[in-house]
Each structure stands twice: as C-alpha cells, then as structure tokens.
N, CA and C atoms as a LAMMPS dump frame, in Angstrom:
ITEM: TIMESTEP
0
ITEM: NUMBER OF ATOMS
303
ITEM: BOX BOUNDS ff ff ff
-5.0000000000000000e+02 5.0000000000000000e+02
-5.0000000000000000e+02 5.0000000000000000e+02
-5.0000000000000000e+02 5.0000000000000000e+02
ITEM: ATOMS id mol type element x y z
1 1 1 N -7.067 16.094 4.699
2 1 2 C -6.377 16.221 3.43
3 1 3 C -6.823 15.109 2.489
4 2 1 N -6.807 15.399 1.193
5 2 2 C -7.141 14.367 0.223
6 2 3 C -5.881 13.598 -0.173
7 3 1 N -6.072 12.542 -0.946
8 3 2 C -4.96 11.672 -1.308
9 3 3 C -3.852 12.43 -2.037
10 4 1 N -4.194 13.228 -3.014
11 4 2 C -3.193 13.946 -3.802
12 4 3 C -2.329 14.843 -2.925
13 5 1 N -2.948 15.562 -2.01
14 5 2 C -2.195 16.453 -1.122
15 5 3 C -1.32 15.658 -0.154
16 6 1 N -1.856 14.582 0.398
17 6 2 C -1.091 13.757 1.331
18 6 3 C 0.08 13.09 0.628
19 7 1 N -0.136 12.616 -0.587
20 7 2 C 0.922 11.951 -1.349
21 7 3 C 2.132 12.872 -1.528
22 8 1 N 1.883 14.149 -1.72
23 8 2 C 2.963 15.121 -1.895
24 8 3 C 3.857 15.236 -0.661
25 9 1 N 3.353 14.85 0.497
26 9 2 C 4.13 14.947 1.736
27 9 3 C 5.017 13.724 1.973
28 10 1 N 4.814 12.658 1.195
29 10 2 C 5.586 11.427 1.376
30 10 3 C 6.895 11.496 0.601
31 11 1 N 7.928 10.832 1.104
32 11 2 C 9.195 10.816 0.366
33 11 3 C 9.044 10.04 -0.942
34 12 1 N 9.911 10.357 -1.878
35 12 2 C 9.947 9.613 -3.135
36 12 3 C 10.905 8.442 -2.974
37 13 1 N 10.65 7.377 -3.707
38 13 2 C 11.467 6.17 -3.641
39 13 3 C 11.855 5.762 -5.051
40 14 1 N 13.114 5.361 -5.218
41 14 2 C 13.581 4.865 -6.511
42 14 3 C 13.355 3.366 -6.578
43 15 1 N 13.097 2.885 -7.743
44 15 2 C 12.914 1.463 -7.957
45 15 3 C 11.88 1.227 -9.029
46 16 1 N 11.921 0.054 -9.614
47 16 2 C 11.006 -0.302 -10.696
48 16 3 C 9.651 -0.756 -10.158
49 17 1 N 9.701 -1.513 -9.042
50 17 2 C 8.466 -2.027 -8.475
51 17 3 C 8.68 -2.396 -7.017
52 18 1 N 7.572 -2.614 -6.336
53 18 2 C 7.588 -3.05 -4.952
54 18 3 C 7.01 -4.462 -4.931
55 19 1 N 7.745 -5.368 -4.348
56 19 2 C 7.341 -6.77 -4.277
57 19 3 C 6.764 -7.042 -2.891
58 20 1 N 5.575 -7.596 -2.843
59 20 2 C 4.929 -7.966 -1.588
60 20 3 C 4.95 -9.48 -1.458
61 21 1 N 5.418 -9.963 -0.316
62 21 2 C 5.506 -11.398 -0.077
63 21 3 C 4.863 -11.76 1.258
64 22 1 N 4.431 -13.016 1.361
65 22 2 C 3.854 -13.486 2.619
66 22 3 C 4.966 -14 3.532
67 23 1 N 4.589 -14.53 4.676
68 23 2 C 5.566 -14.989 5.671
69 23 3 C 6.462 -16.11 5.149
70 24 1 N 5.963 -16.882 4.191
71 24 2 C 6.745 -17.975 3.616
72 24 3 C 7.65 -17.499 2.482
73 25 1 N 7.551 -16.208 2.134
74 25 2 C 8.373 -15.656 1.058
75 25 3 C 7.746 -15.749 -0.317
76 26 1 N 6.509 -16.231 -0.381
77 26 2 C 5.819 -16.338 -1.674
78 26 3 C 5.32 -14.971 -2.115
79 27 1 N 5.476 -14.692 -3.4
80 27 2 C 5.016 -13.421 -3.954
81 27 3 C 3.497 -13.346 -3.904
82 28 1 N 2.998 -12.255 -3.332
83 28 2 C 1.561 -12.027 -3.233
84 28 3 C 1.129 -11.028 -4.303
85 29 1 N 1.944 -9.989 -4.521
86 29 2 C 1.617 -8.952 -5.501
87 29 3 C 2.85 -8.109 -5.775
88 30 1 N 2.786 -7.373 -6.881
89 30 2 C 3.788 -6.355 -7.166
90 30 3 C 3.05 -5.065 -7.481
91 31 1 N 3.688 -3.961 -7.136
92 31 2 C 3.145 -2.642 -7.446
93 31 3 C 4.214 -1.905 -8.237
94 32 1 N 3.911 -1.612 -9.49
95 32 2 C 4.874 -0.948 -10.359
96 32 3 C 5.011 0.529 -10.004
97 33 1 N 6.218 1.04 -10.156
98 33 2 C 6.471 2.471 -10.015
99 33 3 C 6.301 3.076 -11.406
100 34 1 N 5.05 3.139 -11.84
101 34 2 C 4.708 3.563 -13.193
102 34 3 C 3.386 4.326 -13.151
103 35 1 N 3.095 5.082 -14.207
104 35 2 C 1.815 5.793 -14.241
105 35 3 C 0.654 4.841 -13.952
106 36 1 N -0.255 5.293 -13.118
107 36 2 C -1.408 4.486 -12.735
108 36 3 C -1.245 3.783 -11.405
109 37 1 N 0.007 3.46 -11.039
110 37 2 C 0.251 2.784 -9.759
111 37 3 C 1.38 3.447 -8.962
112 38 1 N 1.947 4.522 -9.486
113 38 2 C 3.063 5.189 -8.8
114 38 3 C 2.651 5.705 -7.422
115 39 1 N 1.422 6.152 -7.273
116 39 2 C 0.954 6.617 -5.967
117 39 3 C 0.912 5.482 -4.964
118 40 1 N 0.383 4.335 -5.367
119 40 2 C 0.347 3.17 -4.483
120 40 3 C 1.758 2.7 -4.158
121 41 1 N 2.634 2.703 -5.159
122 41 2 C 4.043 2.341 -4.94
123 41 3 C 4.631 3.229 -3.842
124 42 1 N 4.399 4.513 -3.94
125 42 2 C 4.962 5.469 -2.974
126 42 3 C 4.382 5.253 -1.584
127 43 1 N 3.078 5.023 -1.492
128 43 2 C 2.436 4.786 -0.195
129 43 3 C 2.984 3.511 0.443
130 44 1 N 2.999 2.426 -0.295
131 44 2 C 3.478 1.16 0.251
132 44 3 C 4.954 1.232 0.628
133 45 1 N 5.77 1.896 -0.19
134 45 2 C 7.195 2.036 0.13
135 45 3 C 7.365 2.831 1.42
136 46 1 N 6.581 3.878 1.578
137 46 2 C 6.618 4.682 2.806
138 46 3 C 6.218 3.826 4.007
139 47 1 N 5.149 3.074 3.871
140 47 2 C 4.681 2.24 4.982
141 47 3 C 5.723 1.193 5.361
142 48 1 N 6.325 0.566 4.356
143 48 2 C 7.356 -0.445 4.625
144 48 3 C 8.546 0.172 5.339
145 49 1 N 8.922 1.376 4.937
146 49 2 C 10.05 2.061 5.579
147 49 3 C 9.703 2.406 7.031
148 50 1 N 8.505 2.861 7.275
149 50 2 C 8.09 3.282 8.618
150 50 3 C 7.867 2.101 9.571
151 51 1 N 7.29 1.016 9.06
152 51 2 C 6.856 -0.08 9.921
153 51 3 C 7.653 -1.373 9.755
154 52 1 N 8.493 -1.449 8.744
155 52 2 C 9.282 -2.66 8.512
156 52 3 C 8.546 -3.713 7.711
157 53 1 N 7.234 -3.634 7.662
158 53 2 C 6.388 -4.526 6.86
159 53 3 C 5.035 -3.83 6.721
160 54 1 N 4.172 -4.442 5.958
161 54 2 C 2.817 -3.904 5.85
162 54 3 C 1.971 -4.691 6.852
163 55 1 N 1.991 -4.217 8.09
164 55 2 C 1.259 -4.863 9.182
165 55 3 C -0.037 -4.078 9.446
166 56 1 N -0.738 -4.421 10.515
167 56 2 C -2.017 -3.775 10.814
168 56 3 C -1.851 -2.27 11.008
169 57 1 N -0.816 -1.862 11.725
170 57 2 C -0.599 -0.431 11.947
171 57 3 C -0.297 0.292 10.642
172 58 1 N 0.523 -0.322 9.807
173 58 2 C 0.85 0.26 8.503
174 58 3 C -0.405 0.333 7.633
175 59 1 N -1.203 -0.719 7.651
176 59 2 C -2.426 -0.74 6.851
177 59 3 C -3.371 0.377 7.277
178 60 1 N -3.498 0.589 8.584
179 60 2 C -4.361 1.664 9.076
180 60 3 C -3.885 3.022 8.574
181 61 1 N -2.575 3.254 8.637
182 61 2 C -2.042 4.52 8.128
183 61 3 C -2.255 4.614 6.617
184 62 1 N -2.024 3.517 5.91
185 62 2 C -2.219 3.513 4.463
186 62 3 C -3.651 3.852 4.075
187 63 1 N -4.606 3.292 4.782
188 63 2 C -6.013 3.595 4.485
189 63 3 C -6.315 5.068 4.726
190 64 1 N -5.697 5.655 5.749
191 64 2 C -5.872 7.084 6.003
192 64 3 C -5.229 7.91 4.885
193 65 1 N -4.066 7.49 4.42
194 65 2 C -3.385 8.203 3.331
195 65 3 C -4.215 8.161 2.053
196 66 1 N -4.78 7.004 1.741
197 66 2 C -5.577 6.88 0.517
198 66 3 C -6.871 7.689 0.59
199 67 1 N -7.243 8.144 1.773
200 67 2 C -8.343 9.09 2.012
201 67 3 C -9.612 8.72 1.248
202 68 1 N -10.015 9.585 0.329
203 68 2 C -11.288 9.399 -0.381
204 68 3 C -11.318 8.108 -1.201
205 69 1 N -10.179 7.605 -1.598
206 69 2 C -10.135 6.356 -2.358
207 69 3 C -10.458 5.143 -1.475
208 70 1 N -10.192 5.26 -0.174
209 70 2 C -10.528 4.174 0.753
210 70 3 C -12.032 3.973 0.816
211 71 1 N -12.779 5.058 0.88
212 71 2 C -14.24 4.951 0.907
213 71 3 C -14.747 4.335 -0.395
214 72 1 N -14.181 4.76 -1.527
215 72 2 C -14.581 4.209 -2.821
216 72 3 C -14.261 2.716 -2.894
217 73 1 N -13.098 2.319 -2.36
218 73 2 C -12.715 0.899 -2.364
219 73 3 C -13.667 0.076 -1.51
220 74 1 N -14.114 0.645 -0.407
221 74 2 C -15.055 -0.052 0.471
222 74 3 C -16.401 -0.251 -0.224
223 75 1 N -16.812 0.76 -0.972
224 75 2 C -18.093 0.677 -1.675
225 75 3 C -18.025 -0.174 -2.936
226 76 1 N -16.825 -0.309 -3.509
227 76 2 C -16.655 -1.044 -4.768
228 76 3 C -15.467 -2.008 -4.675
229 77 1 N -15.626 -3.116 -3.927
230 77 2 C -14.521 -4.082 -3.799
231 77 3 C -14.007 -4.525 -5.168
232 78 1 N -12.671 -4.58 -5.287
233 78 2 C -12.043 -4.981 -6.531
234 78 3 C -11.626 -3.815 -7.409
235 79 1 N -12.189 -2.648 -7.166
236 79 2 C -11.861 -1.469 -7.975
237 79 3 C -10.469 -0.927 -7.651
238 80 1 N -10.05 -1.057 -6.401
239 80 2 C -8.762 -0.546 -5.93
240 80 3 C -8.013 -1.679 -5.221
241 81 1 N -7.371 -2.581 -5.956
242 81 2 C -6.761 -3.759 -5.33
243 81 3 C -5.696 -3.443 -4.285
244 82 1 N -4.969 -2.359 -4.443
245 82 2 C -3.937 -2.032 -3.457
246 82 3 C -4.542 -1.541 -2.144
247 83 1 N -5.71 -0.949 -2.223
248 83 2 C -6.431 -0.561 -1.002
249 83 3 C -7.146 -1.782 -0.427
250 84 1 N -7.722 -2.61 -1.291
251 84 2 C -8.368 -3.851 -0.835
252 84 3 C -7.386 -4.689 -0.012
253 85 1 N -6.128 -4.717 -0.448
254 85 2 C -5.099 -5.493 0.26
255 85 3 C -4.906 -4.945 1.679
256 86 1 N -4.913 -3.623 1.825
257 86 2 C -4.763 -3.025 3.164
258 86 3 C -5.972 -3.347 4.038
259 87 1 N -7.146 -3.307 3.456
260 87 2 C -8.362 -3.666 4.2
261 87 3 C -8.278 -5.121 4.66
262 88 1 N -7.781 -5.987 3.805
263 88 2 C -7.62 -7.398 4.162
264 88 3 C -6.65 -7.569 5.323
265 89 1 N -5.558 -6.828 5.296
266 89 2 C -4.589 -6.907 6.399
267 89 3 C -5.232 -6.442 7.696
268 90 1 N -6.043 -5.406 7.633
269 90 2 C -6.748 -4.925 8.829
270 90 3 C -7.695 -6.004 9.359
271 91 1 N -8.331 -6.735 8.459
272 91 2 C -9.301 -7.759 8.841
273 91 3 C -8.636 -9.019 9.377
274 92 1 N -7.593 -9.467 8.688
275 92 2 C -6.96 -10.741 9.046
276 92 3 C -5.81 -10.611 10.036
277 93 1 N -5.171 -9.437 10.053
278 93 2 C -3.998 -9.248 10.907
279 93 3 C -2.743 -9.877 10.345
280 94 1 N -2.83 -10.425 9.125
281 94 2 C -1.674 -11.095 8.515
282 94 3 C -0.866 -10.069 7.714
283 95 1 N 0.387 -9.812 8.144
284 95 2 C 1.209 -8.806 7.471
285 95 3 C 1.851 -9.332 6.191
286 96 1 N 2.337 -8.408 5.398
287 96 2 C 3.106 -8.735 4.204
288 96 3 C 4.458 -8.022 4.272
289 97 1 N 5.475 -8.679 3.772
290 97 2 C 6.779 -8.038 3.648
291 97 3 C 6.783 -7.273 2.339
292 98 1 N 7.538 -6.173 2.303
293 98 2 C 7.618 -5.342 1.102
294 98 3 C 9.071 -5.028 0.82
295 99 1 N 9.422 -5.147 -0.468
296 99 2 C 10.804 -4.888 -0.873
297 99 3 C 10.78 -4.184 -2.224
298 100 1 N 11.53 -3.081 -2.325
299 100 2 C 11.638 -2.362 -3.585
300 100 3 C 12.705 -3.032 -4.445
301 101 1 N 12.368 -3.244 -5.693
302 101 2 C 13.287 -3.861 -6.645
303 101 3 C 13.658 -2.829 -7.712
C-alpha cells in the first residue's frame, strides 16, 4: 500500500500539535496538525499510542507507513524531516516521547 492509502487506515487524533521530547524532557521537535504536516502528525500520534513512545519498533512501523516517502527521504536527506527523525531513531536506538497538545 502507498502512504495515502495506509494513512486512511489510521485513527484520527485531535490536537493542535504533537510535541517530541528527549529523555531529559527537552523539546526536540513539534509536528503541527495542519495542512502539509497533518499526515506526519497522524502517523506519529498513532505510533505513540501503539508503542508509548517513538522507539525503534515504532520507527520501523512509521517508516513502513510512510512507504514511498521513506525511499525519497533516504535518497534526499533533509527533504522529509519527520521521516529523517525515524531513520535516526532506527540508527541510534534513542527513543523520543510524544505528547499531543
């Protein structure tokens, strides 16, 4: 399945944005629930709900959900920062906490 089709299977989440923090509680990134990033917001919110944090297992599922965009992110680092973050988690094993605001 491609990203658009897979995204339709995920639950919707209410909130303005998703806050990602490191183990010390420092803000690492935010993902707005707005046009242009609403898909990433939904994916990350789903992963946080399923796994409790964005850990290696969540990152692996997220990369599968992003489907064709994952390959594009691999070929063009920096083009898809929310996918780059999942790739980094896969590489480093360092999880992030996620909270919808």
